[in-house]
C-alpha distance (Angstrom), angle and dihedral (degrees) to the residues before:
residue distance angle dihedral
M1 . . .
L2 3.81 . .
Y3 3.79 129.5 .
E4 3.79 133.0 -169.3
T5 3.80 128.7 -149.8
I6 3.80 123.6 -148.3
Q7 3.79 121.4 174.4
D8 3.80 93.1 -18.9
K9 3.81 93.0 -48.3
T10 3.78 120.9 114.9
F11 3.80 123.0 -151.2
L12 3.77 136.6 177.6
F13 3.81 105.5 -96.9
L14 3.81 115.8 -114.9
G15 3.78 111.7 178.7
S16 3.81 95.9 -146.1
D17 3.82 97.1 45.5
S18 3.80 114.6 136.2
Y19 3.80 93.1 -171.5
P20 3.82 112.6 27.8
G21 3.78 110.5 -135.8
R22 3.81 92.8 21.8
Y23 3.77 113.8 97.0
D24 3.80 100.0 -179.2
R25 3.79 122.2 89.2
Y26 3.79 120.3 -113.2
G27 3.81 110.4 -79.5
E28 3.81 93.0 5.5
K29 3.80 136.2 93.7
M30 3.79 135.4 -146.2
A31 3.79 120.8 -119.9
K32 3.80 95.7 176.4
V33 3.81 138.7 -4.5
Y34 3.79 121.9 -147.0
R35 3.78 129.1 -172.9
L36 3.79 122.0 -148.6
T37 3.80 106.9 -131.4
F38 3.81 139.2 -176.5
A39 3.81 90.0 -131.7
Y40 3.79 124.0 83.6
Q41 3.83 109.1 -111.3
P42 3.84 110.2 -142.7
E43 3.83 92.7 -167.7
S44 3.80 94.3 55.1
A45 3.80 119.0 110.2
A46 3.79 91.1 -116.1
A47 3.82 92.7 53.0
L48 3.80 94.5 46.2
N49 3.78 91.2 47.6
E50 3.79 93.3 58.8
K51 3.81 90.0 86.6
W52 3.82 94.7 44.8
N53 3.82 103.8 34.5
E54 3.80 94.1 -151.8
P55 3.82 123.4 161.7
L56 3.80 105.8 -78.4
P57 3.83 129.0 -155.4
Q58 3.78 112.5 -115.5
T59 3.81 91.5 -128.3
L60 3.82 91.1 64.5
A61 3.81 100.2 31.3
N62 3.82 95.6 105.8
P63 3.85 116.0 93.0
F64 3.83 90.2 -161.2
I65 3.82 97.2 68.4
K66 3.79 121.0 102.1
D67 3.80 126.5 -159.3
V68 3.83 106.3 -122.6
S69 3.82 97.9 161.7
N70 3.82 92.5 125.6
E71 3.82 89.0 63.1
Y72 3.80 91.7 60.0
F73 3.82 107.6 36.9
K74 3.78 144.1 -0.3
G75 3.78 102.7 -94.8
T76 3.77 136.7 -172.9
T77 3.80 127.4 -111.3
L78 3.78 116.5 -156.5
T79 3.80 143.2 163.4
I80 3.79 117.2 -136.5
K81 3.80 133.1 -166.8
L82 3.80 113.9 -125.3
S83 3.79 118.4 -135.9
K84 3.79 96.1 -141.5
T85 3.76 143.9 1.1
L86 3.79 131.6 -126.5
Q87 3.77 121.4 -145.3
N88 3.80 113.3 -99.6
R89 3.81 93.5 4.2
H90 3.80 115.3 136.6
L91 3.81 99.6 160.7
V92 3.79 127.6 63.1
Y93 3.79 127.4 -175.1
L94 3.76 142.1 -150.7
S95 3.78 114.2 -134.4
V96 3.79 137.4 -168.1
F97 3.79 127.2 -151.6
N98 3.81 118.9 -107.5
N99 3.86 99.0 -170.7
E100 3.81 91.1 -86.0
N101 3.81 113.4 27.4
W102 3.78 142.0 20.6
I103 3.81 109.1 -102.9
A104 3.82 120.0 -157.0
I105 3.80 112.8 -125.5
D106 3.82 104.2 162.8
H107 3.80 139.8 23.6
A108 3.81 139.4 -152.7
I109 3.79 137.9 177.5
V110 3.82 115.8 -103.6
S111 3.81 111.3 -120.2
P112 3.85 122.5 -140.2
N113 3.82 90.0 -103.1
L114 3.83 92.6 53.2
E115 3.79 98.2 -101.4
A116 3.80 131.0 130.4
T117 3.80 131.7 -167.0
F118 3.81 121.0 -146.2
K119 3.80 123.0 -169.9
H120 3.81 136.6 -149.7
L121 3.82 98.6 5.4
G122 3.79 120.6 176.7
R123 3.79 116.4 -111.7
D124 3.79 132.4 -125.4
I125 3.81 86.8 37.0
L126 3.80 132.6 118.1
Y127 3.82 119.0 -127.3
M128 3.78 137.5 -177.1
P129 3.83 126.3 -161.6
V130 3.81 113.6 -128.0
Y131 3.75 142.3 169.1
W132 3.76 115.8 -138.7
G133 3.76 122.1 -117.7
R134 3.76 133.4 177.7
N135 3.80 88.9 -91.9
G136 3.80 96.2 45.1
A137 3.79 136.3 -99.4
I138 3.82 121.0 17.7
P139 3.84 110.2 -167.1
C140 3.79 116.6 -128.1
G141 3.79 103.0 172.7
N142 3.77 146.0 10.8
P143 3.82 118.7 -69.8
F144 3.78 114.9 -104.7
L145 3.78 138.8 -167.0
I146 3.80 123.7 -135.9
E147 3.79 100.4 -148.2
R148 3.79 123.5 -145.0
N149 3.80 91.4 -97.5
G150 3.81 91.4 51.5
R151 3.80 95.5 -103.9
I152 3.83 116.3 140.9
K153 3.79 121.0 -128.6
Y154 3.81 118.4 -170.7
F155 3.80 122.7 -157.7
E156 3.79 114.1 -141.6
S157 3.79 123.0 166.1
N158 3.81 116.9 -116.2
K159 3.79 107.4 -153.5
E160 3.80 92.7 -178.4
K161 3.80 96.7 59.1
K162 3.80 111.8 59.3
I163 3.80 127.7 -162.7
T164 3.81 138.8 -175.6
I165 3.80 118.5 -120.4
T166 3.81 121.5 -157.7
I167 3.78 114.6 -178.1
D168 3.81 136.6 171.4
R169 3.82 100.0 -171.8
K170 3.80 140.1 41.4
Y171 3.81 96.1 -156.7
P172 3.83 134.2 38.7
I173 3.79 122.2 -102.4
F174 3.79 113.2 -113.5
G175 3.79 125.9 -155.5
R176 3.79 97.7 -99.8
I177 3.81 90.1 57.9
Y178 3.82 91.0 52.1
D179 3.79 87.5 49.4
F180 3.80 91.6 60.2
A181 3.80 90.5 54.1
G182 3.80 91.0 44.5
S183 3.80 91.1 52.8
T184 3.82 89.5 68.3
V185 3.82 93.7 63.1
G186 3.78 107.0 112.8
G187 3.79 91.8 26.1
L188 3.82 119.4 137.3
I189 3.79 138.4 -143.6
E190 3.79 107.2 -140.4
A191 3.80 139.2 171.3
S192 3.79 135.8 -164.0
D193 3.78 144.2 163.7
S194 3.81 88.2 -127.9
I195 3.81 121.0 84.0
V196 3.80 89.1 -140.7
F197 3.81 89.7 47.2
N198 3.77 98.8 -115.2
N199 3.81 109.3 179.0
A200 3.81 90.2 8.9
V201 3.80 115.1 -164.9
K202 3.80 117.0 -135.3
F203 3.81 114.0 -135.1
A204 3.82 102.9 168.0
S205 3.79 143.6 -6.5
I206 3.80 134.8 -149.2
D207 3.79 105.0 -122.1
S208 3.82 101.7 169.9
I209 3.78 136.9 30.2
P210 3.80 106.8 -75.5
S211 3.78 129.2 -141.7
L212 3.79 117.9 -84.6
W213 3.80 86.7 -124.3
Y214 3.81 127.5 63.3
N215 3.81 113.1 -42.4
S216 3.79 119.2 -158.0
I217 3.81 113.2 -142.4
K218 3.79 111.6 -168.3
I219 3.81 122.2 -147.2
N220 3.79 109.1 -149.1
D221 3.78 96.6 -176.4
N222 3.78 90.8 56.4
N223 3.79 104.1 152.3
R224 3.79 98.8 74.5
K225 3.79 112.1 99.7
Y226 3.78 127.4 -143.2
R227 3.78 134.2 165.7
Y228 3.82 98.8 -141.7
W229 3.82 124.1 52.2
R230 3.79 128.3 177.1
Y231 3.78 150.9 166.0
K232 3.81 109.8 -125.5
A233 3.81 115.3 -158.3
P234 3.81 120.7 -139.0
N235 3.79 117.4 -106.5
G236 3.77 110.3 -81.8
S237 3.80 92.8 38.0
K238 3.79 127.3 95.9
G239 3.79 91.8 -154.7
N240 3.82 102.5 -104.0
I241 3.80 95.0 -166.0
A242 3.81 119.1 162.1
E243 3.80 97.6 -172.8
I244 3.80 138.0 -0.3
S245 3.79 128.6 176.8
F246 3.81 136.8 169.7
F247 3.81 126.4 -135.8
K248 3.78 142.1 -169.9
N249 3.82 120.9 -168.7
G250 3.78 90.5 -13.2
K251 3.81 94.4 -54.0
E252 3.78 121.3 114.5
L253 3.79 111.5 -120.7
V254 3.78 119.0 -126.6
F255 3.80 111.8 -132.9
K256 3.79 131.3 -157.2
E257 3.82 97.9 -129.0
P258 3.81 141.1 -22.7
L259 3.78 121.1 -104.1
C260 3.78 135.5 -164.3
D261 3.79 141.1 175.9
D262 3.79 96.6 -88.4
M263 3.81 112.8 20.6
R264 3.80 91.4 176.7
Y265 3.81 93.2 65.9
N266 3.80 102.7 17.9
K267 3.81 101.5 42.6
R268 3.81 95.1 112.1
K269 3.80 94.6 42.5
V270 3.78 94.6 52.3
N271 3.81 92.6 71.4
N272 3.81 90.6 60.7
A273 3.80 90.5 76.7
F274 3.81 92.1 57.3
D275 3.82 103.2 39.4
K276 3.85 96.6 92.1
K277 3.81 89.4 -122.5
N278 3.78 111.8 125.2
I279 3.79 95.3 -158.1
T280 3.83 96.1 58.2
Y281 3.80 119.8 75.5
Y282 3.77 146.3 178.8
E283 3.79 116.7 -111.8
S284 3.78 121.7 172.3
I285 3.78 123.4 -142.9
H286 3.82 86.3 -128.9
S287 3.80 128.1 74.7
R288 3.82 93.9 -166.0
G289 3.77 120.0 62.0
A290 3.82 96.2 3.1
W291 3.81 114.0 162.4
I292 3.77 142.3 157.3
G293 3.78 127.4 -159.1
V294 3.79 148.7 132.8
D295 3.76 142.9 -99.5
M296 3.80 105.0 -134.0
G297 3.80 91.5 -165.2
Q298 3.79 90.0 -125.5
S299 3.78 138.5 27.8
V300 3.82 111.8 -73.6
S301 3.78 137.9 165.7
V302 3.79 121.6 -122.6
D303 3.81 127.7 -158.9
E304 3.81 101.0 178.4
I305 3.80 139.3 27.3
R306 3.79 120.5 -165.0
L307 3.77 112.7 -154.8
M308 3.80 132.1 -179.7
P309 3.82 120.4 -169.5
R310 3.78 120.1 -137.8
N311 3.80 107.1 -74.8
D312 3.81 145.1 161.9
D313 3.84 95.6 -101.1
N314 3.80 92.3 -126.9
H315 3.80 96.0 128.6
V316 3.76 121.4 116.2
E317 3.79 104.0 -96.7
K318 3.78 125.8 -152.0
G319 3.81 111.5 -109.4
H320 3.82 96.0 22.8
L321 3.80 120.8 121.7
Y322 3.83 115.2 -121.2
R323 3.79 135.9 -173.9
L324 3.81 122.9 -161.0
E325 3.80 117.3 -153.4
Y326 3.81 134.7 179.2
F327 3.79 131.7 -153.8
D328 3.80 116.6 -114.2
K329 3.83 111.9 -174.5
G330 3.79 86.4 -25.4
Y331 3.81 97.4 -50.2
Q332 3.80 121.0 113.7
V333 3.80 112.8 -120.8
P334 3.85 121.0 -170.1
I335 3.80 116.1 -123.5
E336 3.80 105.1 178.3
T337 3.80 140.9 -23.3
K338 3.82 118.3 -148.6
I339 3.79 144.6 148.6
A340 3.80 117.1 -104.7
N341 3.81 111.1 -116.3
D342 3.78 92.1 -170.4
N343 3.79 139.5 10.5
V344 3.80 88.8 -77.9
I345 3.79 127.0 53.1
T346 3.82 129.8 -152.5
F347 3.80 129.6 -154.0
D348 3.82 120.4 -168.1
N349 3.82 131.4 -158.0
V350 3.80 94.5 25.6
C351 3.81 118.8 163.9
S352 3.80 110.5 -110.2
G353 3.79 132.8 -131.5
A354 3.79 96.1 38.3
L355 3.76 137.7 109.5
Y356 3.81 116.0 -104.3
I357 3.78 139.5 -163.4
L358 3.80 129.2 -163.9
H359 3.80 117.4 -146.8
D360 3.79 122.0 -158.3
L361 3.81 101.5 -148.1
T362 3.81 92.3 -174.2
A363 3.79 103.4 55.4
G364 3.79 145.1 -20.1
T365 3.80 135.1 52.9
E366 3.82 107.9 -138.5
E367 3.81 111.8 98.6
R368 3.77 129.9 155.0
I369 3.81 138.8 -164.0
F370 3.80 117.8 -110.6
S371 3.79 142.4 174.8
I372 3.80 132.3 -149.7
D373 3.81 119.5 -124.1
D374 3.81 115.1 179.4
G375 3.76 89.4 -27.7
N376 3.81 93.3 -49.4
I377 3.78 121.5 118.5
Q378 3.80 118.2 -127.8
W379 3.81 116.1 -167.1
Y380 3.80 124.7 -148.8
């Protein structure tokens, strides 16, 4: 077994570690840590279940896994009251949400008074108690959050107190997505009568991190005409543009063909920025001098450019069909299904205090649970 020492601290050596001494992945948290062993583990769910033969979640079906969470983080131990019992069920589980299903990550024995004690649970993570059936998780209590300080926060729907929810996304924004938007800062909008942009004229610059959605860049000096128009990325960026379009008097201009910094290698990628698909994007093979633009076929003036950085396409999109649901004692209950008339969507008369999830019934797969706190959305 190898160890590494950094500034008088010694860590177990993991060859692929990005941050020595940190075992979680960037933007993610650990609920539990298990070690695969050669020894049979009598306290594992699989071992305990040998005498009961109950349905067992696949994630905990190995009797050779050992819970070593306490070696990796300071966890929380708690006893919870279960909301119901199932006949001939002796094991209960805690589960976490994986964008689609509840996944069992820990087990406990059900006491005669319908309580269960779970040990060494990761903090700042949302859990739900479940039994396990032949078709998966069966909720048996309200979801709860173990906050960073170890305090427990339960989510229970309040049908008497109604709220309005306005939301523009169905999934949280992680750091790498912000980085794509940030990589446009310092980028330029330029035009020229030369296809290689000799003597390029600067019309605008991106001076702050733009929205992940469409950004309108106005051209004040909009009477000068040029045949070639482009977005030029700052050095260090490969472009990472999902969509770009050029307008005059509110009408999108039709161009002759797309252009980019290296048509020999990037010819197929360049069309991604003009296909009206938010999830596709242009990325150059170069990080110096990357650009993407158009040949208008003739000299034209432009008064607006609409630009979208590379993103995860998890925004609310006008014309898509959405359904909002809330969790009631662990079960998902539909609230309303409607078409988005804008790039935000509003639901009225929603029960408060619960956890919610927004489904895009038109496209996409990434969806995440959230709560509302003083009008602010908190993702889990």
